[in-house]
CHARMM internal coordinates of N, CA and C (Angstrom, degrees):
IC EDIT
DIST 1 N 1 CA 1.4441
DIST 1 CA 1 C 1.5238
ANGL 1 N 1 CA 1 C 108.77
DIST 1 C 2 N 1.2842
ANGL 1 CA 1 C 2 N 115.39
DIHE 1 N 1 CA 1 C 2 N 147.97
DIST 2 N 2 CA 1.4540
ANGL 1 C 2 N 2 CA 120.12
DIHE 1 CA 1 C 2 N 2 CA -177.99
DIST 2 CA 2 C 1.5244
ANGL 2 N 2 CA 2 C 110.51
DIHE 1 C 2 N 2 CA 2 C -126.08
DIST 2 C 3 N 1.3064
ANGL 2 CA 2 C 3 N 115.32
DIHE 2 N 2 CA 2 C 3 N 149.28
DIST 3 N 3 CA 1.4569
ANGL 2 C 3 N 3 CA 122.49
DIHE 2 CA 2 C 3 N 3 CA 175.87
DIST 3 CA 3 C 1.5206
ANGL 3 N 3 CA 3 C 107.65
DIHE 2 C 3 N 3 CA 3 C -125.00
DIST 3 C 4 N 1.3354
ANGL 3 CA 3 C 4 N 117.64
DIHE 3 N 3 CA 3 C 4 N 129.14
DIST 4 N 4 CA 1.4641
ANGL 3 C 4 N 4 CA 120.38
DIHE 3 CA 3 C 4 N 4 CA -178.20
DIST 4 CA 4 C 1.5292
ANGL 4 N 4 CA 4 C 109.19
DIHE 3 C 4 N 4 CA 4 C -91.07
DIST 4 C 5 N 1.3279
ANGL 4 CA 4 C 5 N 116.07
DIHE 4 N 4 CA 4 C 5 N 117.28
DIST 5 N 5 CA 1.4598
ANGL 4 C 5 N 5 CA 121.46
DIHE 4 CA 4 C 5 N 5 CA 177.49
DIST 5 CA 5 C 1.5128
ANGL 5 N 5 CA 5 C 108.64
DIHE 4 C 5 N 5 CA 5 C -133.81
DIST 5 C 6 N 1.3210
ANGL 5 CA 5 C 6 N 116.60
DIHE 5 N 5 CA 5 C 6 N 121.15
DIST 6 N 6 CA 1.4669
ANGL 5 C 6 N 6 CA 123.06
DIHE 5 CA 5 C 6 N 6 CA 178.18
DIST 6 CA 6 C 1.5268
ANGL 6 N 6 CA 6 C 113.05
DIHE 5 C 6 N 6 CA 6 C 49.07
DIST 6 C 7 N 1.2997
ANGL 6 CA 6 C 7 N 116.27
DIHE 6 N 6 CA 6 C 7 N 53.77
DIST 7 N 7 CA 1.4567
ANGL 6 C 7 N 7 CA 123.65
DIHE 6 CA 6 C 7 N 7 CA 175.52
DIST 7 CA 7 C 1.5230
ANGL 7 N 7 CA 7 C 114.03
DIHE 6 C 7 N 7 CA 7 C 68.80
DIST 7 C 8 N 1.3058
ANGL 7 CA 7 C 8 N 119.13
DIHE 7 N 7 CA 7 C 8 N -0.83
DIST 8 N 8 CA 1.4644
ANGL 7 C 8 N 8 CA 121.95
DIHE 7 CA 7 C 8 N 8 CA 176.67
DIST 8 CA 8 C 1.5213
ANGL 8 N 8 CA 8 C 108.37
DIHE 7 C 8 N 8 CA 8 C -110.19
DIST 8 C 9 N 1.2972
ANGL 8 CA 8 C 9 N 115.20
DIHE 8 N 8 CA 8 C 9 N 144.71
DIST 9 N 9 CA 1.4533
ANGL 8 C 9 N 9 CA 119.11
DIHE 8 CA 8 C 9 N 9 CA 173.47
DIST 9 CA 9 C 1.5195
ANGL 9 N 9 CA 9 C 108.40
DIHE 8 C 9 N 9 CA 9 C -92.45
DIST 9 C 10 N 1.3152
ANGL 9 CA 9 C 10 N 116.13
DIHE 9 N 9 CA 9 C 10 N 128.33
DIST 10 N 10 CA 1.4601
ANGL 9 C 10 N 10 CA 120.93
DIHE 9 CA 9 C 10 N 10 CA 176.60
DIST 10 CA 10 C 1.5182
ANGL 10 N 10 CA 10 C 108.04
DIHE 9 C 10 N 10 CA 10 C -111.34
DIST 10 C 11 N 1.2899
ANGL 10 CA 10 C 11 N 116.13
DIHE 10 N 10 CA 10 C 11 N 148.62
DIST 11 N 11 CA 1.4518
ANGL 10 C 11 N 11 CA 120.96
DIHE 10 CA 10 C 11 N 11 CA 176.39
DIST 11 CA 11 C 1.5181
ANGL 11 N 11 CA 11 C 109.66
DIHE 10 C 11 N 11 CA 11 C -76.91
DIST 11 C 12 N 1.3288
ANGL 11 CA 11 C 12 N 116.26
DIHE 11 N 11 CA 11 C 12 N 148.78
DIST 12 N 12 CA 1.4557
ANGL 11 C 12 N 12 CA 122.26
DIHE 11 CA 11 C 12 N 12 CA 177.33
DIST 12 CA 12 C 1.5219
ANGL 12 N 12 CA 12 C 107.44
DIHE 11 C 12 N 12 CA 12 C -121.74
DIST 12 C 13 N 1.3112
ANGL 12 CA 12 C 13 N 116.46
DIHE 12 N 12 CA 12 C 13 N 128.13
DIST 13 N 13 CA 1.4643
ANGL 12 C 13 N 13 CA 122.67
DIHE 12 CA 12 C 13 N 13 CA -178.10
DIST 13 CA 13 C 1.5318
ANGL 13 N 13 CA 13 C 110.37
DIHE 12 C 13 N 13 CA 13 C -62.29
DIST 13 C 14 N 1.3281
ANGL 13 CA 13 C 14 N 117.00
DIHE 13 N 13 CA 13 C 14 N 133.34
DIST 14 N 14 CA 1.4620
ANGL 13 C 14 N 14 CA 122.41
DIHE 13 CA 13 C 14 N 14 CA 179.20
DIST 14 CA 14 C 1.5212
ANGL 14 N 14 CA 14 C 111.89
DIHE 13 C 14 N 14 CA 14 C -69.42
DIST 14 C 15 N 1.3155
ANGL 14 CA 14 C 15 N 117.36
DIHE 14 N 14 CA 14 C 15 N -21.93
DIST 15 N 15 CA 1.4630
ANGL 14 C 15 N 15 CA 120.21
DIHE 14 CA 14 C 15 N 15 CA -177.08
DIST 15 CA 15 C 1.5229
ANGL 15 N 15 CA 15 C 112.40
DIHE 14 C 15 N 15 CA 15 C -92.97
DIST 15 C 16 N 1.3214
ANGL 15 CA 15 C 16 N 117.24
DIHE 15 N 15 CA 15 C 16 N -55.22
DIST 16 N 16 CA 1.4689
ANGL 15 C 16 N 16 CA 120.07
DIHE 15 CA 15 C 16 N 16 CA -173.13
DIST 16 CA 16 C 1.5223
ANGL 16 N 16 CA 16 C 113.73
DIHE 15 C 16 N 16 CA 16 C -102.40
DIST 16 C 17 N 1.3329
ANGL 16 CA 16 C 17 N 117.80
DIHE 16 N 16 CA 16 C 17 N -13.02
DIST 17 N 17 CA 1.4543
ANGL 16 C 17 N 17 CA 121.11
DIHE 16 CA 16 C 17 N 17 CA 179.04
DIST 17 CA 17 C 1.5176
ANGL 17 N 17 CA 17 C 114.67
DIHE 16 C 17 N 17 CA 17 C 81.39
DIST 17 C 18 N 1.3283
ANGL 17 CA 17 C 18 N 116.60
DIHE 17 N 17 CA 17 C 18 N 4.34
DIST 18 N 18 CA 1.4638
ANGL 17 C 18 N 18 CA 121.48
DIHE 17 CA 17 C 18 N 18 CA -179.52
DIST 18 CA 18 C 1.5270
ANGL 18 N 18 CA 18 C 110.05
DIHE 17 C 18 N 18 CA 18 C -73.21
DIST 18 C 19 N 1.3252
ANGL 18 CA 18 C 19 N 116.23
DIHE 18 N 18 CA 18 C 19 N 137.81
DIST 19 N 19 CA 1.4543
ANGL 18 C 19 N 19 CA 122.16
DIHE 18 CA 18 C 19 N 19 CA 176.62
DIST 19 CA 19 C 1.5260
ANGL 19 N 19 CA 19 C 108.78
DIHE 18 C 19 N 19 CA 19 C -79.66
DIST 19 C 20 N 1.3394
ANGL 19 CA 19 C 20 N 116.79
DIHE 19 N 19 CA 19 C 20 N 138.57
DIST 20 N 20 CA 1.4614
ANGL 19 C 20 N 20 CA 119.94
DIHE 19 CA 19 C 20 N 20 CA -178.48
DIST 20 CA 20 C 1.5173
ANGL 20 N 20 CA 20 C 110.82
DIHE 19 C 20 N 20 CA 20 C -151.31
DIST 20 C 21 N 1.3291
ANGL 20 CA 20 C 21 N 115.20
DIHE 20 N 20 CA 20 C 21 N 158.85
DIST 21 N 21 CA 1.4625
ANGL 20 C 21 N 21 CA 121.30
DIHE 20 CA 20 C 21 N 21 CA 175.97
DIST 21 CA 21 C 1.5176
ANGL 21 N 21 CA 21 C 108.49
DIHE 20 C 21 N 21 CA 21 C -88.37
DIST 21 C 22 N 1.3086
ANGL 21 CA 21 C 22 N 116.71
DIHE 21 N 21 CA 21 C 22 N 143.61
DIST 22 N 22 CA 1.4525
ANGL 21 C 22 N 22 CA 119.94
DIHE 21 CA 21 C 22 N 22 CA 178.54
DIST 22 CA 22 C 1.5081
ANGL 22 N 22 CA 22 C 110.37
DIHE 21 C 22 N 22 CA 22 C 174.61
DIST 22 C 23 N 1.3072
ANGL 22 CA 22 C 23 N 115.25
DIHE 22 N 22 CA 22 C 23 N -170.03
DIST 23 N 23 CA 1.4601
ANGL 22 C 23 N 23 CA 120.19
DIHE 22 CA 22 C 23 N 23 CA 178.82
DIST 23 CA 23 C 1.5241
ANGL 23 N 23 CA 23 C 107.94
DIHE 22 C 23 N 23 CA 23 C -94.12
DIST 23 C 24 N 1.2967
ANGL 23 CA 23 C 24 N 118.14
DIHE 23 N 23 CA 23 C 24 N -113.59
DIST 24 N 24 CA 1.4607
ANGL 23 C 24 N 24 CA 120.91
DIHE 23 CA 23 C 24 N 24 CA 179.68
DIST 24 CA 24 C 1.5209
ANGL 24 N 24 CA 24 C 111.96
DIHE 23 C 24 N 24 CA 24 C -105.85
DIST 24 C 25 N 1.3082
ANGL 24 CA 24 C 25 N 116.40
DIHE 24 N 24 CA 24 C 25 N 34.84
DIST 25 N 25 CA 1.4555
ANGL 24 C 25 N 25 CA 120.82
DIHE 24 CA 24 C 25 N 25 CA 178.78
DIST 25 CA 25 C 1.5257
ANGL 25 N 25 CA 25 C 109.90
DIHE 24 C 25 N 25 CA 25 C -74.49
DIST 25 C 26 N 1.3224
ANGL 25 CA 25 C 26 N 116.65
DIHE 25 N 25 CA 25 C 26 N 155.50
DIST 26 N 26 CA 1.4592
ANGL 25 C 26 N 26 CA 120.77
DIHE 25 CA 25 C 26 N 26 CA 177.34
DIST 26 CA 26 C 1.5219
ANGL 26 N 26 CA 26 C 111.77
DIHE 25 C 26 N 26 CA 26 C -104.36
DIST 26 C 27 N 1.3286
ANGL 26 CA 26 C 27 N 116.66
DIHE 26 N 26 CA 26 C 27 N -12.44
DIST 27 N 27 CA 1.4600
ANGL 26 C 27 N 27 CA 120.94
DIHE 26 CA 26 C 27 N 27 CA -175.87
DIST 27 CA 27 C 1.5186
ANGL 27 N 27 CA 27 C 109.81
DIHE 26 C 27 N 27 CA 27 C -131.20
DIST 27 C 28 N 1.3413
ANGL 27 CA 27 C 28 N 116.28
DIHE 27 N 27 CA 27 C 28 N 146.35
DIST 28 N 28 CA 1.4609
ANGL 27 C 28 N 28 CA 120.58
DIHE 27 CA 27 C 28 N 28 CA -177.07
DIST 28 CA 28 C 1.5253
ANGL 28 N 28 CA 28 C 112.02
DIHE 27 C 28 N 28 CA 28 C -76.35
DIST 28 C 29 N 1.3243
ANGL 28 CA 28 C 29 N 117.33
DIHE 28 N 28 CA 28 C 29 N -21.81
DIST 29 N 29 CA 1.4579
ANGL 28 C 29 N 29 CA 120.60
DIHE 28 CA 28 C 29 N 29 CA -176.96
DIST 29 CA 29 C 1.5248
ANGL 29 N 29 CA 29 C 108.55
DIHE 28 C 29 N 29 CA 29 C -154.51
DIST 29 C 30 N 1.3226
ANGL 29 CA 29 C 30 N 116.74
DIHE 29 N 29 CA 29 C 30 N 156.76
DIST 30 N 30 CA 1.4664
ANGL 29 C 30 N 30 CA 120.70
DIHE 29 CA 29 C 30 N 30 CA 178.80
DIST 30 CA 30 C 1.5212
ANGL 30 N 30 CA 30 C 111.89
DIHE 29 C 30 N 30 CA 30 C -59.57
DIST 30 C 31 N 1.3233
ANGL 30 CA 30 C 31 N 117.53
DIHE 30 N 30 CA 30 C 31 N -33.43
DIST 31 N 31 CA 1.4661
ANGL 30 C 31 N 31 CA 119.95
DIHE 30 CA 30 C 31 N 31 CA -179.57
DIST 31 CA 31 C 1.5302
ANGL 31 N 31 CA 31 C 110.78
DIHE 30 C 31 N 31 CA 31 C -66.49
DIST 31 C 32 N 1.3304
ANGL 31 CA 31 C 32 N 117.82
DIHE 31 N 31 CA 31 C 32 N -34.68
DIST 32 N 32 CA 1.4651
ANGL 31 C 32 N 32 CA 120.69
DIHE 31 CA 31 C 32 N 32 CA 175.68
DIST 32 CA 32 C 1.5257
ANGL 32 N 32 CA 32 C 110.13
DIHE 31 C 32 N 32 CA 32 C -67.21
DIST 32 C 33 N 1.3240
ANGL 32 CA 32 C 33 N 116.87
DIHE 32 N 32 CA 32 C 33 N -41.04
DIST 33 N 33 CA 1.4677
ANGL 32 C 33 N 33 CA 120.65
DIHE 32 CA 32 C 33 N 33 CA 177.88
DIST 33 CA 33 C 1.5213
ANGL 33 N 33 CA 33 C 110.43
DIHE 32 C 33 N 33 CA 33 C -61.43
DIST 33 C 34 N 1.3372
ANGL 33 CA 33 C 34 N 116.27
DIHE 33 N 33 CA 33 C 34 N -46.31
DIST 34 N 34 CA 1.4580
ANGL 33 C 34 N 34 CA 120.70
DIHE 33 CA 33 C 34 N 34 CA -179.43
DIST 34 CA 34 C 1.5261
ANGL 34 N 34 CA 34 C 111.60
DIHE 33 C 34 N 34 CA 34 C -64.14
DIST 34 C 35 N 1.3272
ANGL 34 CA 34 C 35 N 117.25
DIHE 34 N 34 CA 34 C 35 N -41.51
DIST 35 N 35 CA 1.4660
ANGL 34 C 35 N 35 CA 121.23
DIHE 34 CA 34 C 35 N 35 CA 178.93
DIST 35 CA 35 C 1.5284
ANGL 35 N 35 CA 35 C 110.47
DIHE 34 C 35 N 35 CA 35 C -64.46
DIST 35 C 36 N 1.3201
ANGL 35 CA 35 C 36 N 117.11
DIHE 35 N 35 CA 35 C 36 N -37.59
DIST 36 N 36 CA 1.4652
ANGL 35 C 36 N 36 CA 121.71
DIHE 35 CA 35 C 36 N 36 CA 178.50
DIST 36 CA 36 C 1.5329
ANGL 36 N 36 CA 36 C 110.22
DIHE 35 C 36 N 36 CA 36 C -64.80
DIST 36 C 37 N 1.3161
ANGL 36 CA 36 C 37 N 116.51
DIHE 36 N 36 CA 36 C 37 N -42.09
DIST 37 N 37 CA 1.4675
ANGL 36 C 37 N 37 CA 120.90
DIHE 36 CA 36 C 37 N 37 CA 178.57
DIST 37 CA 37 C 1.5230
ANGL 37 N 37 CA 37 C 110.30
DIHE 36 C 37 N 37 CA 37 C -62.80
DIST 37 C 38 N 1.3280
ANGL 37 CA 37 C 38 N 117.10
DIHE 37 N 37 CA 37 C 38 N -43.40
DIST 38 N 38 CA 1.4673
ANGL 37 C 38 N 38 CA 121.15
DIHE 37 CA 37 C 38 N 38 CA 178.76
DIST 38 CA 38 C 1.5302
ANGL 38 N 38 CA 38 C 110.17
DIHE 37 C 38 N 38 CA 38 C -61.81
DIST 38 C 39 N 1.3265
ANGL 38 CA 38 C 39 N 117.81
DIHE 38 N 38 CA 38 C 39 N -41.75
DIST 39 N 39 CA 1.4684
ANGL 38 C 39 N 39 CA 121.04
DIHE 38 CA 38 C 39 N 39 CA 178.36
DIST 39 CA 39 C 1.5243
ANGL 39 N 39 CA 39 C 111.21
DIHE 38 C 39 N 39 CA 39 C -60.87
DIST 39 C 40 N 1.3277
ANGL 39 CA 39 C 40 N 116.69
DIHE 39 N 39 CA 39 C 40 N -42.98
DIST 40 N 40 CA 1.4633
ANGL 39 C 40 N 40 CA 120.31
DIHE 39 CA 39 C 40 N 40 CA 179.21
DIST 40 CA 40 C 1.5225
ANGL 40 N 40 CA 40 C 110.20
DIHE 39 C 40 N 40 CA 40 C -64.66
DIST 40 C 41 N 1.3351
ANGL 40 CA 40 C 41 N 117.15
DIHE 40 N 40 CA 40 C 41 N -44.30
DIST 41 N 41 CA 1.4629
ANGL 40 C 41 N 41 CA 120.49
DIHE 40 CA 40 C 41 N 41 CA 178.61
DIST 41 CA 41 C 1.5214
ANGL 41 N 41 CA 41 C 110.66
DIHE 40 C 41 N 41 CA 41 C -59.54
DIST 41 C 42 N 1.3294
ANGL 41 CA 41 C 42 N 117.49
DIHE 41 N 41 CA 41 C 42 N -42.15
DIST 42 N 42 CA 1.4657
ANGL 41 C 42 N 42 CA 121.10
DIHE 41 CA 41 C 42 N 42 CA 179.33
DIST 42 CA 42 C 1.5225
ANGL 42 N 42 CA 42 C 111.47
DIHE 41 C 42 N 42 CA 42 C -65.11
DIST 42 C 43 N 1.3300
ANGL 42 CA 42 C 43 N 117.71
DIHE 42 N 42 CA 42 C 43 N -39.35
DIST 43 N 43 CA 1.4658
ANGL 42 C 43 N 43 CA 120.66
DIHE 42 CA 42 C 43 N 43 CA 177.98
DIST 43 CA 43 C 1.5246
ANGL 43 N 43 CA 43 C 111.06
DIHE 42 C 43 N 43 CA 43 C -64.35
DIST 43 C 44 N 1.3353
ANGL 43 CA 43 C 44 N 116.80
DIHE 43 N 43 CA 43 C 44 N -40.61
DIST 44 N 44 CA 1.4643
ANGL 43 C 44 N 44 CA 120.49
DIHE 43 CA 43 C 44 N 44 CA 179.36
DIST 44 CA 44 C 1.5246
ANGL 44 N 44 CA 44 C 109.91
DIHE 43 C 44 N 44 CA 44 C -65.60
DIST 44 C 45 N 1.3350
ANGL 44 CA 44 C 45 N 117.22
DIHE 44 N 44 CA 44 C 45 N -45.49
DIST 45 N 45 CA 1.4677
ANGL 44 C 45 N 45 CA 120.57
DIHE 44 CA 44 C 45 N 45 CA 178.28
DIST 45 CA 45 C 1.5164
ANGL 45 N 45 CA 45 C 111.14
DIHE 44 C 45 N 45 CA 45 C -58.37
DIST 45 C 46 N 1.3256
ANGL 45 CA 45 C 46 N 117.15
DIHE 45 N 45 CA 45 C 46 N -44.12
DIST 46 N 46 CA 1.4618
ANGL 45 C 46 N 46 CA 121.93
DIHE 45 CA 45 C 46 N 46 CA 179.96
DIST 46 CA 46 C 1.5249
ANGL 46 N 46 CA 46 C 110.88
DIHE 45 C 46 N 46 CA 46 C -64.28
DIST 46 C 47 N 1.3241
ANGL 46 CA 46 C 47 N 116.80
DIHE 46 N 46 CA 46 C 47 N -38.97
DIST 47 N 47 CA 1.4622
ANGL 46 C 47 N 47 CA 121.10
DIHE 46 CA 46 C 47 N 47 CA -177.75
DIST 47 CA 47 C 1.5226
ANGL 47 N 47 CA 47 C 112.30
DIHE 46 C 47 N 47 CA 47 C -67.54
DIST 47 C 48 N 1.3331
ANGL 47 CA 47 C 48 N 117.94
DIHE 47 N 47 CA 47 C 48 N -34.08
DIST 48 N 48 CA 1.4687
ANGL 47 C 48 N 48 CA 120.45
DIHE 47 CA 47 C 48 N 48 CA -177.15
DIST 48 CA 48 C 1.5244
ANGL 48 N 48 CA 48 C 112.71
DIHE 47 C 48 N 48 CA 48 C -105.29
DIST 48 C 49 N 1.3290
ANGL 48 CA 48 C 49 N 117.21
DIHE 48 N 48 CA 48 C 49 N 6.40
DIST 49 N 49 CA 1.4664
ANGL 48 C 49 N 49 CA 121.52
DIHE 48 CA 48 C 49 N 49 CA -176.35
DIST 49 CA 49 C 1.5286
ANGL 49 N 49 CA 49 C 111.76
DIHE 48 C 49 N 49 CA 49 C -55.26
DIST 49 C 50 N 1.3090
ANGL 49 CA 49 C 50 N 117.68
DIHE 49 N 49 CA 49 C 50 N -46.76
DIST 50 N 50 CA 1.4639
ANGL 49 C 50 N 50 CA 121.45
DIHE 49 CA 49 C 50 N 50 CA -177.40
DIST 50 CA 50 C 1.5197
ANGL 50 N 50 CA 50 C 112.67
DIHE 49 C 50 N 50 CA 50 C -102.15
DIST 50 C 51 N 1.3073
ANGL 50 CA 50 C 51 N 117.53
DIHE 50 N 50 CA 50 C 51 N 14.16
DIST 51 N 51 CA 1.4588
ANGL 50 C 51 N 51 CA 122.24
DIHE 50 CA 50 C 51 N 51 CA -179.05
DIST 51 CA 51 C 1.5214
ANGL 51 N 51 CA 51 C 108.82
DIHE 50 C 51 N 51 CA 51 C -104.09
DIST 51 C 52 N 1.3091
ANGL 51 CA 51 C 52 N 115.90
DIHE 51 N 51 CA 51 C 52 N 96.66
DIST 52 N 52 CA 1.4676
ANGL 51 C 52 N 52 CA 119.51
DIHE 51 CA 51 C 52 N 52 CA -177.64
DIST 52 CA 52 C 1.5268
ANGL 52 N 52 CA 52 C 112.28
DIHE 51 C 52 N 52 CA 52 C -87.81
DIST 52 C 53 N 1.3118
ANGL 52 CA 52 C 53 N 118.44
DIHE 52 N 52 CA 52 C 53 N -4.21
DIST 53 N 53 CA 1.4659
ANGL 52 C 53 N 53 CA 120.38
DIHE 52 CA 52 C 53 N 53 CA -174.64
DIST 53 CA 53 C 1.5203
ANGL 53 N 53 CA 53 C 112.55
DIHE 52 C 53 N 53 CA 53 C -61.23
DIST 53 C 54 N 1.3303
ANGL 53 CA 53 C 54 N 117.67
DIHE 53 N 53 CA 53 C 54 N -37.91
DIST 54 N 54 CA 1.4600
ANGL 53 C 54 N 54 CA 118.23
DIHE 53 CA 53 C 54 N 54 CA -178.92
DIST 54 CA 54 C 1.5282
ANGL 54 N 54 CA 54 C 111.08
DIHE 53 C 54 N 54 CA 54 C -70.66
DIST 54 C 55 N 1.3304
ANGL 54 CA 54 C 55 N 118.95
DIHE 54 N 54 CA 54 C 55 N -33.82
DIST 55 N 55 CA 1.4667
ANGL 54 C 55 N 55 CA 120.09
DIHE 54 CA 54 C 55 N 55 CA 178.10
DIST 55 CA 55 C 1.5234
ANGL 55 N 55 CA 55 C 111.01
DIHE 54 C 55 N 55 CA 55 C -76.85
DIST 55 C 56 N 1.3229
ANGL 55 CA 55 C 56 N 117.99
DIHE 55 N 55 CA 55 C 56 N -33.82
DIST 56 N 56 CA 1.4646
ANGL 55 C 56 N 56 CA 120.34
DIHE 55 CA 55 C 56 N 56 CA 176.76
DIST 56 CA 56 C 1.5199
ANGL 56 N 56 CA 56 C 110.47
DIHE 55 C 56 N 56 CA 56 C -64.56
DIST 56 C 57 N 1.3199
ANGL 56 CA 56 C 57 N 117.73
DIHE 56 N 56 CA 56 C 57 N -41.63
DIST 57 N 57 CA 1.4596
ANGL 56 C 57 N 57 CA 121.14
DIHE 56 CA 56 C 57 N 57 CA 179.83
DIST 57 CA 57 C 1.5231
ANGL 57 N 57 CA 57 C 110.54
DIHE 56 C 57 N 57 CA 57 C -64.16
DIST 57 C 58 N 1.3121
ANGL 57 CA 57 C 58 N 117.63
DIHE 57 N 57 CA 57 C 58 N -41.05
DIST 58 N 58 CA 1.4628
ANGL 57 C 58 N 58 CA 120.81
DIHE 57 CA 57 C 58 N 58 CA 178.55
DIST 58 CA 58 C 1.5279
ANGL 58 N 58 CA 58 C 109.71
DIHE 57 C 58 N 58 CA 58 C -62.80
DIST 58 C 59 N 1.3288
ANGL 58 CA 58 C 59 N 117.43
DIHE 58 N 58 CA 58 C 59 N -42.04
DIST 59 N 59 CA 1.4622
ANGL 58 C 59 N 59 CA 121.33
DIHE 58 CA 58 C 59 N 59 CA -179.97
DIST 59 CA 59 C 1.5248
ANGL 59 N 59 CA 59 C 110.93
DIHE 58 C 59 N 59 CA 59 C -64.57
DIST 59 C 60 N 1.3258
ANGL 59 CA 59 C 60 N 117.76
DIHE 59 N 59 CA 59 C 60 N -39.32
DIST 60 N 60 CA 1.4566
ANGL 59 C 60 N 60 CA 121.49
DIHE 59 CA 59 C 60 N 60 CA -179.18
DIST 60 CA 60 C 1.5220
ANGL 60 N 60 CA 60 C 111.76
DIHE 59 C 60 N 60 CA 60 C -70.71
DIST 60 C 61 N 1.3253
ANGL 60 CA 60 C 61 N 117.65
DIHE 60 N 60 CA 60 C 61 N -30.25
DIST 61 N 61 CA 1.4611
ANGL 60 C 61 N 61 CA 121.44
DIHE 60 CA 60 C 61 N 61 CA -179.27
DIST 61 CA 61 C 1.5256
ANGL 61 N 61 CA 61 C 112.28
DIHE 60 C 61 N 61 CA 61 C -74.78
DIST 61 C 62 N 1.3159
ANGL 61 CA 61 C 62 N 117.84
DIHE 61 N 61 CA 61 C 62 N -18.88
DIST 62 N 62 CA 1.4738
ANGL 61 C 62 N 62 CA 120.89
DIHE 61 CA 61 C 62 N 62 CA -175.91
DIST 62 CA 62 C 1.4953
ANGL 62 N 62 CA 62 C 112.35
DIHE 61 C 62 N 62 CA 62 C -73.37
END
COOR INIT
IC SEED 1 N 1 CA 1 C
IC BUILD
């Protein structure tokens, strides 16, 4: 994501929304990247928590 400030485009962190200088990075710091990954993992776990169909299919294929 980019933010236009004084004719320059600045990068905006995907996690915290902070504007920062950099190349084509998506996060302002490694800790933001790691926190974003943890959030995605938690969302995936929550989404499949009560969905046993994928584990049942794996068991049947064995």
